[in-house]
N, C-alpha and C positions, 0 to 999 in steps of 0.2 A: 371276494378274495378271502380264503380261509387263513386263520392264524394258527400258529404253533399250539396255542392253548386249545383251540377247537380240535385239532388233529389228535392231540394227546387224550382229550376227553372221549372222542370217538373210539380210539384204540382201546382205552380202558373198558368202555362199555362192551365192545365186541369181544374182548378177551374174557370178561366175566360171563357173558352169555354163552360162549363156547364151552367154558369150564362147566357151567351148570348143565348144558345139554349133554356133555360127555358123561357127567355123573348120572344123569337120568338114563342115559343109554345103557349103562352097566347095571342099572337097578332092575331086578326081576319082577318088580311088582306089576300087577296087571293093568294099573292105571297110568303107566308111564307115558302113554300117548297123550293123555289129557294134560299131564305135566308139561309135556313138550309144547302143547298149544299155549299154555299159560306163559311159558318162557318167551315164546315168540311175541305174545301180546305185550309182555313187559319190555321186550326189546323195542317194539314199536313206540311204546310210551316214552321210553328214554330217547328214542330218535326224535320225537316231537319236542321234548323238552330241550334237546340239544339245538334243534333248529330255532326255537324261541330264544334261547340264550344267544345264539349266533346273530339273530336279528337285533337283539338288544345291544350287543357289542358293536354291531355295524352302525346302529343309530347313534350310540355314544361316540363312536369314532367320527361320524359325520359332524356331530355337534362340536366336538373338540376342534375339528378342522375349521368349521365356521367361526368359532370363537378365536382361533389363532389368526384367521384371515382378518377378522374385525380388529384384533389387537394390532396386527401389522399395519392396517389402514390407519388406525388412530395414531400409532407410533410415527408413521410416515408423514401424515398430514396435520399433526398437532402443531399449534402455534408456538409451543415450547420446543427449544432445541434439545435433543438428547444425544449424548455421547457415551461410549464405553472407552475408557482410557487405560493405557498401561502406565507404569510408574513414571516414565519419561514423557508422559502426555501424548504418546502415540495413539492415534485414533484407530480403534479396532472396529467400531461401528458407529454410525450416526444416522439420524433421520433427515428428511428433506430440509426442514427449517435450519438445522445445524449446518448442513452443507451450504445452504444459501448464504448464511451469515458469514461464512469464511470464504465464500466465493468459489466453491468447487462443487463438482458433481458428487453425489453420495458415493458412487462406486470408486471415484478417484480419491476419496478422503482417507481410505485405508493407508496406513503407513506414514501419513503426514502427522506432524506434531501440532496439537492444538495450541501449545504455548507459542509457536511461531506466529500465530495470528493475533495474539494478545498484544495490545499496545505496550510499548516499551515501559512506560511509566507504571503500568499495572502488573507487570510480570512478577515482581517480588510478592505481591499479595496472592497472585495465582499460584505460584510455586509453593508458598506457605500453606495454602488451602489444600493443594494436592498432597503435600507431604503429611499434613494432618490426617487426611482421610486414609492414606496408606499406613499411617502409624497406628491405626487401631482406634482412633477416637470417634469413628463412626461417620460423622458428618461435618463439613466445613463449608463456609459461604464466603464469597467475595464479589465485588462489583468491578467488572472490567470492560474495556472497550475491545471489541473484535474488529480487526482491520483487514478487509479482504485485499487480495493483490490489486495492483494498479489496473484501472479500467473496470473494476467490479462495482458492486453496489456500495453506497456510502457506509461508513463504519456504523456499528450499532453498539449501544451500551447494554450489557446484559448483567442480570443478577445470577451468578453461577453458584449452584448448590452441588457439592461433590459428596457422594455417599459411598461408603465401603460396600463391596459385594461379598458373596459367600467365599469366593476364592481370594487369595492374597495377591494375585497377579494382575488384578484390574479393579477399577472403580467405575461407578456410574456418575454422570454429571448431567444436571438439568439446567438449561440456560433460558431465563425469561427476559424478553426484550423490554428494557426500561428506558428506551431512548425518549419516548414521549414524556414519560414522567420526569426524566432529567431536564428536558426542555422546559416543562411547566415549572419545575423548581427554579431553574435559572431565570425564567420570566418573572416569577414571584419575587425572587431575590432582587432583581433589577427594579421591579415596581416598588418594593419596599424601600430600596435605596433612594429612588427618585422621590418617593413620598417624604422620606426623612430630610433629604436635601431641600425639598420644597417647603417644608415647615420651617426649617432654619432660614431659608431665603426670605420667606414671607415675614417672619418675625423681625429679621434685620431690616428689611425694607420698611416695615411699619414704623420702627423707631427712627430710622434714618429720615423718613418723611417729615416727622415732627421737627427735626433739626433743620431740614431744608425749608420748611415753612418759615421758620424764624429768619434764616439767612436771606431768603428771597424778599421778605417783607422789610427787613432792615435795609437791604440794598435799595429797594424802591423808596424808602423814607429818606435815605441819605442822598439818593440821586435828585430828589426834589429840592434838597437844600444845598447841593454841592455848589461851591463858589467858583470853581475854575474847571477848565477843560480836562486837565490831567486827572483831577479827582473823579470827574464824570467818566472818563475813559477807564480808569482802574475799577470803579464800581460796576461799570457795564461788563467788564471782563469777569469780575467776580460773580455777577448775576448770571452770565452765560454759562460759567462753570457749574453753578448751582442748578440751572435748568437742564444741563447735560446730565448731571447726577440724578435729577428727578426722572429723566427719561430712562436711565438705567434701572432705577427702582421700579418703574412701571413694568419693565421687562421681567424683573425678578418676580413681581407680583403676578404677572401673567403666567410665568412658569409655575408658581406655587398655587395657581388657581384661586388666588385671593382677590383678584381684580374684579370689580363689578362690571360685567359686560352689559352694554345697552343694546339688547338684542332687537333686531328688526327682521322682517321677512325680506330676503335678499335674492336678487337674480345673480347667481354666481357667475354666469357667462359675462354679464355686464362688468362685474368687478374684475374678473380675470382680464378681459379685454382692456379695461381702463388702466390696470396696473402694468400690463405688457406694453402698451403704446406710450403712456405718459410717464412711467417711472423706470421700467426695466430697459426699454429701448435706448434711451439716452445714457443710462447708467452702465450697461454692459459693454458698449462699444461696438464698432463696426465688424470686429473679427468674430463676433458671436451671433449666429443666425437664430432668430426667435420664430418658432412655428406654432400656430394656434390650431387646435383640433377640438372644436366645441360642439357638444351634442345639441341637436336641434330642439328637442322637446325636454329640456332639462328641468327637473323639479326644483322647487324653492327650498331654501334652508333658513333657519332662524338663528342669526348670528349678529354679533357686533360688526358692522361693515368696516369700521376702521381696523378692527383686529383681523378680519379676513384679509384686508389689504396687506396688513403687516405679515401675515402668514405667507402669502404669495411672494411678497417682496423679499422676505428673509430667505425663502427657499431659492429664489432667483439669484440673490447675491451669493448664497452658498454655492450654487452651480457655477457662477462666474469664477469664483476662487478656485474651483476644481478644473477650470479650463484656461490656464494661463496662456496657452498658445492658440486660443480660439476654439470654436466648436459649434455645437448645435444645442439649443435649448427648446424643448417641446412642452407646451402647456396644453393639457387636454382635460375635458370634463365628460362625465357619463353618469347615467342612472344605474345603480347596481343594487342587487338584493343579496344580503349576507345571511346565510343560515348558520346554525350552530356549528355544523361541520366545517364550513369555509372559514368561520372565525377561528376555530381551533387550528385548522391547517395553516392559516396565515399568522397565527400567534396574536390575534386581535383580542383586546379585552372589551370592546364595544359589544352591546347586546345585539343579537340578530335583528334584522329589520331592513327598511328601505333607506338608502343612502345616496347622496350625491358625492361622487368621487372626483377630486381634483388631482391630476397627475402632473408632476414636475420632473421631467427626465432630462438628463444632460449626457453629453458624450465625453465627459471628462475623465480624470485619472482614476476614479473609483476608490473604494475603501476596502480594507481587509476586515475580517470579523472582529479583531481586537479593537479597531477604531470604532466600528459600528456599535459595539457594546456600550460606548460612552458618549455618543454624539449628542444626546439630549440632556446631558448633565450641564448645569450652568458653569461657565468659565472654562469648560473643556474646549480646547482648540488645537488644531494641528498647524496653525499659522505661526509665523515668527513672532517673537516678543514685540509687543506694541502694535501688531496688526490685528485688530479685532478684539472684542470683549469676551467672546465665547458664550454670548447670551442669545444669539440669533435663533438657533435650533431649539434651545431651551424655551424661548418665548413661543415658538411654534407649537411645541409639545403642550405647554400649559394652556394656550388658547384652545387648541383642538380638544383636549381632554375635558376642559371646562364646558365646552359645547356638547359634550356627550359623544364626541367622535373618537377617531383613532388614526394612527399613522402606521403604514407598512413601508419598510425601506428595503430595497434590493440593490445590491452593489457588489462588484468584484473589481479588484485592481486591474486597471487598464480597460475596463468595459463600461465605465460610466456608472451613474447612480440614478435610481428612480424612486421618488417619494410619492406614495399614494395616500392622499389625505381623504378620510371619510367623514362627511358631515351628515347627521340625521336629516332626512327629508321631512319637510313639514307639509301638512295637507293644504295649507293656504296657497293659492295661486297668484295672489297679488303682492307685488313687491312694494314695500313702503319706501318713501323717499328718505335718503340719508343726508340730503343737503342741509347744512345749518341755516336756520332762519336768521335774517339780519337782526342785530341787537343794538339797542341804544346805549350810550355811555351810562355807566352805573350812577344811580342817584341815591341820595341819602334819605333820611326821614326822621320822624320824631317819636316812633313807637318804642316800646320797652322790650328789650331783648335780654333773655337769660342765657348766658354762655356757660356751658359745663364742660370742663377740660381738665384732665389730671396733669398734663404737662404744663408747668408754670409759664414757660417762655411762650408757648403757643397761646395760652390763655391771655397773657399780657398783650400779645400782638393783636388778637381778636378784639380785646377791650378797647385798645387805643384806636384801631381802625374804625370801629363802629361808633365810638364816641366822637371822633373827628368828623364823622358824617352826620352828626346830629342826633343819633339814637341815645336813649337812656339805657345804660348797660348795667345788668346785675351779673356777678361772676360767682361761680362755684367750682371747686376742684374735685367734687365727688357727687354721686347721686344723692346721698343722704343730705349733704349740705344744700343741694339744689331744692330738695323737697322742703327743707327747713325754711329756705328763703321764700318759697311759694306760700308757705303758711303765714309768714310774717308780713309779706308785701301786701299793702292795702289796694293798690291800683291793679289795673289789668296788665298781664304779661302777654304780649302779642305773639312773641316767637321764642321758642326754646331751641338754641343752637347747641347740640350735644355731640360730644365724641361718641363713637360707637363702642369701642373697646376700652373699658376702664376697669381698674381693680375694684373688687367689692360689688358694685352694682353697674351693670352695663347700661349703655344708652337706651337699649330696647326696654329693659326692665324699668328704667326711669320713666320712659314715655308711658308705659302701661299704668304706672302709679299716678303720673301726672294727669292722665285722662279723667280720673275720678274726682280730682279737685279743680282742675281748670280745663274743661272740655273744649273751650273755644281757642285755646292756645295752639298755634301752628308749630310744626316741628321741622327742623332742618338738621340732618345728621352731617357729621364731618369725620372722615377717617382716611388713613393711608390705605386701608383695605377693609372690606366688609366680610364678616364671617359667611361661609357658604350657606348656613342656615338662614341668614338674613336675606340673601339674594334669592333663595328658594321661596321665601314667603311673598315675594313680588313687590313691585312699586317702589322699592327703596332707592333704586338708581335715579328716579326722578326727583328725589328729595335728599340727595347726597352731595356734599361738597368734598371733592377728593383732595387729599393732602399729597404733596404740598400745594398750597393755594396762595395766590397773590391778593393784595388788598382789593384790586379791581374785581377779581373773581369772587371774593367774599361778598363785597357790596352788591354785585350783580345778582348772586344767588339769593341773598337775603331779601332783596327787593322783589325778586321773582316769586318767592314763597309768600311774602306778605301780601302781594297783589293778587294771589290766586282767587280770592273770594272768601266769603265767610264760612267755609266748610269747617266742621269740627275736626279735632285731631284724629288722625287715622293710624291704626296699627299697621306696622310694616309687615 
């Protein structure tokens, strides 16, 4: 197809050739025939040059068309939404991504106003950015939520960059989907909030356990010497209240992941079946049907079986409260593989790998997103005042996270709730028995015991209890004082009973230094919680006396460690 430029060029060449031929024709020189031949040759040369230029123009035109086609393809299928907007945000043009985010076909987007699809709360920021771009400031940015019409795709959060174009009657806008980034930021914020609350809860529980140790032991002492039934009844009630408080602190410590878990290889199906039949069935009542769906070849997990029972029981009780008029509770297990993509999709913070999934699903009232955002926070509850502590799901969260697992929650108002709990699968196939071995009544002894505790009241309780059982007791309120006593004491020190967390020198550091001077001394730790670093170093749980403790528990654990055999002190 010839262009106007080509036609003009041809006409000019033809005109010049005709003029030169006419001039030659009027020339009387004898060689005019030869000149005419030369002119014809020049015309042919020009004709060839013209054809070559025409081919070059045609090739350039094709390349331009191909580039335009590639641009249109990139424009249409880019993951970024592109819009051309008028001053009132009327859409003059958009690509496929932009149309999809506002829930309309691209051809139907013309004449619609983009501002009508912006969430109401974000419209002031959007209008300000639009006005700034039209005002000649060049570029403006804002983050808004685009809400399609009802029945369309879910809303998307976009980072919108509006740039002024050459003309003053329109601007260009590029929208990048930041929904996943926003979700990740919200998850990080929630995780940081939970971590902060956990640290606070763990610290409070640790200090509270020291007080409960004193209360429980004083109650036991007074009960042994109480002279009348009324005094014994009052003291028993006081001790019961203290034991209930101790249970609450254990839940706080489980939430804050400061509780030392006595991990065993566990058959999850067996635990689920046991909890369902012996605990949940009588607890939930006849109006709630319990259904079990347990995988046949379920893998093993390494958890504290008592804590696993607590997780299932708490989720079951939570389900019961969501079904006040009865319903159906389904407990199921399965082997699952989680890759990085699935973890990201489900919002799980656990590392990809092999897991055993325990699912607790109810047909109850369900939860809205605002409630779901807080369900794992301690003391958060939707129950009436006085009905529940708000620690059940917080305990579940703490136990599962400490085991290296995670929890996914799916719920909608009126459609029930499903908790999916993921525990890392262990390669061991043999479950260890979690049945407690029968124990003899605690016995005393005549060995020498060094007690190291910075809380004076707890130190006094431990000294009195051990001395009453026949032991020789040395006491220290710090690690430095304990080392000084070891240096002065001439006889053997059979056992060091040390708090784990102390100011100045921790119990672990004290043990390390004690090894060099008294390698035969055995060690028993006591603490309301153990630092995660201690638990990670292994074996501490077997030599730990948890606070709060009773006199019976103290004497039993001391005797157990003393009777282990003549092994030298071991580093935790």
